[in-house]
N, C-alpha and C positions, 0 to 999 in steps of 0.2 A: 879924167875921172876922177871923184871929189872920196877921200878913204878916210873915217875914220881916223882918229889918234888919241895919243893916250900919255900923262906924263909918268916916264918909269926913270928914278934917279936920276932927277932932276935934268928929262932928257926927253924929246919929244921925240914919238916913235909912231909909227904906223899902229894900229890898231889889228889882231890878228885871233880870231873863236875858234876855240877846238871842239869838234864836232862830235857828237857822238861814238862814229867810230877812231875817235884817236887822229885823225886826220885836222891837218891847220887849214884854217879857209880866211882869203881873205875877202871880206864884201867893201865893193866899191858902187859909186852912184854915178846915173849918167846929169843928173844934177842937185843943187844943195839942197834945197828942198825934199827931195827923193831921203837925199843923208837925212835931214832932218826927224823927217816922219819916225824915222825907225830909232834915231839917237837921242835924239828930243833939239827943242832949237837952242838952247846954248851947246852943242857939242860942236869938239872942236876936229880941225877937219883939216886936212894936207889937198892942195889939185895935182893930180900925178898924170905925164904922159905916157903913151909906150915905152920909153927909153925908162922913163921913173920906174915901171911897174916891174921890168925885167932889173932894175939897182937894187929893188926893196926883196926881191926873188932872189938875189944872191947874196945881199945883207940876212934874211931871216928867209930860208926857206918856206912855200906854202905850197900847200897840195892841191887847193882847192881858189880856181877864181869866181865868184857872185857878182853878175852886174843886177842891179835893181832890184835885190832879194831881200825880201821878209827875214827880221833879226828872227820871229817868234811868228812861221806860218801858225794858223789854227790847227788845233792838234799837235803840233810838233814841240818836245823838251827844245826846252833855252840852252845856254852855251855853256 
């Protein structure tokens, strides 16, 4: 899976999103073009396998994992 990243304090981190209800979500994409549709052509990303997703959860627990989901579906509030 492709996951978006951000730079935080000089380190690259997987980008997490806070949902309206306070839960933390990780958005991943099955293809790079799907990630770029949501984050832009210049988006930074990392390729993750199943073990990497587990490791990410252990480092920064998330409540939800979304596959190929739109960031801002029509009628929904942003992050």
